[in-house]
N, C-alpha and C positions, 0 to 999 in steps of 0.2 A: 312288249319292247320289242321295237323296232331300232337297232344301231345303221346308222347311215354310214359305211367305208367308204375313205378315197387315199390312192396312195400319200397324198400329200400329207394326211395327218396319223394314216395308224402303219406306215412303211418303217422300216427303220435301216441304217447303214450297212450294207453287208457286200461280199464281193465273191469271186467263184464262177458266175454264170452270167447269162446275158439280165440286164434291168427288170427286163418284163418278165422273164422265168423267175426271178427272185419276189418280183411284187406277186406272180401268181402261186408263189410257195407261202409266202406271210400272208396273203390275206385274200387271193381270189376263191383258191380254191376251198376254203371254209366259210366263202359265203354261201347263201340261199337262193339269191336271185340278184340279177345286175339290172340295173337302170341306165340305158346306154341313151343321152342325148349329144346329138350332133348339129353344131349349127354351120358355118360354112367351109370346114376343114377339115381333112379324112383323119390325120394327124402324123405322127411318123412311124417309117417300116421298123419292125421288130427285129427281124432276120427269117421270120417264120408269118407274119402277117402284115398285112399293109400299115395298121397302126395298133399302138397296146388296146386300145378299145375293141376292136375286131377282135384280136386275140382272145380277150376276155369273153368274150360276148361267145365266141366258138368254143371254146374250152369249156364254160357253164355249158352251154347247148348240148354239148358231147356229154355230160355227166348227168343230162336231165333237169338242169334246174333250170328257172324260169326267167326266158328273158326277155325284156322291155324294152322296142326303140324307137326315140324319136326322133323326129328331123324338122331343123327348123325350115320354114315355107315364109320365113319375113325376110328384112331388107338386108339386101347383101352389101357389107362396108364398101366404099369406093377404092381402099388397098388391098382387097382380098386377093389371094393368089388361085390366080385362074385354073393354074394345074391341078392345086389342094380341089377345089369345087368341081374340077370334071372329074377326078377319082371318086369322089364322092358321090355323084350322081350316078355315076356305073355301079358303085358298090348299092346304091340303095336301089336301083333299079334291078341287080343280080338276088335283092331279098324277095322280091313279089311272089317267089316260086314258093317261099315255106314259111314266109313270116308275114304276121300283120302289124304293120308299124303303124304310129300315127305322127301325123303333121301337127304343129305349132305355128303360130304367128307371134306372138309376144310370151315372157315371162310369165304373167298374168294366164293369159292360156294354159300354158304348161302347168301352171300351178295347180289350175283349174281341172286338167286331164288327171293328172298325175295323182290327185286326191280321190277323183273319181276310180281309175282304175287299182289304185294300191289296194284297197277294201277287199275287193275282188280275189287280187294276186296272193293274199295273203292269207285269205280264208282257204286258197287251193295249198298253199304251204304247208299250211298249218295240218293241213289235211293227210298231208302227204308224208310229216314228219311222226303226225300222230300213227298213220295205217306202218308205218315202217316198224315203230319202236323206238323211233328214236327220242322221243320226249321221255321219254320212260327211263332210258337210260342216262338222258342229262338229267331229271330230277333226282333220280340217286345219287349225283355226284354232287348235289348242292351240300353246303354245310350244315351238318345236325339234323338231315332226311332222316326219318324214323320210318318210312312207309312209303310208296307212291301209287295211291290209288290214283286212277285213270278214269273218272266218271261209273267206276263202278266200286263196291264195295262185299266183303264178304263176310257171313251172319251167320256161323253155325251150317257150313258149308253151302248156303244158298248164297246168290250173286244176285243185287239185289241195284239198280240205279241209282244214283243219288242224283241231287233236286237237279233239274236242269240249269246250263248257265243261261244267264239272261241276254237273249238276242234282240239288239235294238237296231230299228230304222228311223230314218228321219227325214221331211222333208220341210220346206219353209214355204210357206202361202201367203197369199194377202199382201199390199203394198201400204206407206203410209199414205194416208194417216187410219185407216182401220185396220192398216197391220205393220209389218211382217208378222205374224204367228209362226212360232216352232212348233211341228208336230211330231210327237215320238210316238213310238207303236213298238209294241215288244209281246214276248210270249209269256210272260207273266207278270205280277201285280209289282207295281214300283211307285216309288213318289220321287220327287224332286225338291232337294234340300238349298240346293245353290245352282245361280246361271251366270257363268264367270265370261267375259266379254274379251278375248287375247288378239292383240296386234299381229302382226305376219311374222314376228320373233317369237308368238307366245308368251309375249309379256300381258301379267292381267291389266287392263286398263280400268273396268266399273264389275262390277258384280249385281246381281239380283238374289238377296237372301230370302228364303223360303220360312224359315224358322222361325216360331216354333212350331209353326203347324204348316209342313208342307204340304203343296197338293198332290193328289193319289190319282194316277192312272184309275180309269174304269174299262169294264170289260163293251166292247164294240164288238157285234156279231158278226163273225166272219174274217175280224181282222186283230185279234186278242185283246191285248191291256192297251187304251191312248191316254194323254194327256197331252193338253194346248196348253202351251206357254206364249205370253205376247212378250214380244222383243224390244226392249227400250228405243227407239229411235234415237232420242238424244244422246245413247252409249253408241250408239253405231258413228253418230257425225262426234264424238270425242275421240273413236278412232281414225276416223278421217282427217280430222285436226290436226294430228300426231305428224302425218306427214303428206298434205295436200297433194292430189296429182292433178295435173294439167288437162282439160277437157273432159271427156266422161274417160279414163282409164280404170279399170277393174281394180280394187285395192284388195289384197288376200288378208283376211282373220280368221279365229276360231271361236269356237263356241267350246267350253268345259261345263260338264255337266257332273255336279256330284249327287249321285241318283244313291236310294236307300231301296234294299230289299228284304224282304222277311229272313230268306237263306244265309247273304252275305254279306249284310251289314251295307259299308257305303262303298259304291262302284266308281269311281271317273272315268269316265267317256270324253273326248275330245272329237270334234265333228268341224272339219274344215268349210270355207265360207268365201265367196266374194263379196265384196260390198261394190255395188255398179251405179256412181253417182248417175243420176238423171235428172228432169225437171217434169213437173205434173200440172197439169192447169187443177186447182182446188181453190172453188168460190170464184171462180174468175181469174184468179190470179197464178202466174207461173211460178211454183215453188220448187225451190233445190230439195232433192231425198236421196235418200241410202234404199236401193230396191238389193235386197241378197239373194244371193242365188248359192243355191247349196242343196 
């Protein structure tokens, strides 16, 4: 589970120190990573840094935490503060020596980039927490915890690996009317019980229920277990119609997978995606269709 933390929602009133120092103590120091997004302002100086965001970036960087920085390259408002923009550009230039940052053009572009990058970032953070033993310590503090097996269990003095967790990869292929198709690849066999279509807020708009006979993955040489599921184009249109965009603006959405495995019962995975409205010539007619990017 990922919990997004902002001072506006997670900080609370306190006195006796700089406001940013209080925020650092309350929420920043306990965070595993920071996602910093800059528009056309650098922010307000804190007394030790040019802005609160920059102080948080450097504080977590010093602790060895993951830092992901994004800069907007989209249109700048007419009433922008030139001095703020100048300082922001100087800061971006200073990061080139030790930071790989990303630029984005729009909120949809930012959504796509963070969705792509977050999976890799979380995997790295998880491995760091596991290597340091933090996960084992946290698990031992859970209410009612009896033991804390972590990928191994002991029987008669021997250490044996538990069943490997399901590792799932996905790709969307094809376009309407032949597609799109959701192609799932995993390291072990699984079944797909249900596919939910979620809007940009994570609200379920529609579902494909595969019970009582859910399709099962099949072995594919060199790739593991694979399952292909047709995406219902009409349900993509439903999501589009909830909040139509002008022109060809991309629409954020999600797919929620209800998976069944022999070892763990049901697992739920969520896949972020973008709907890209476009036109396609079908039987000589320009047809409005949704292309899935994800």
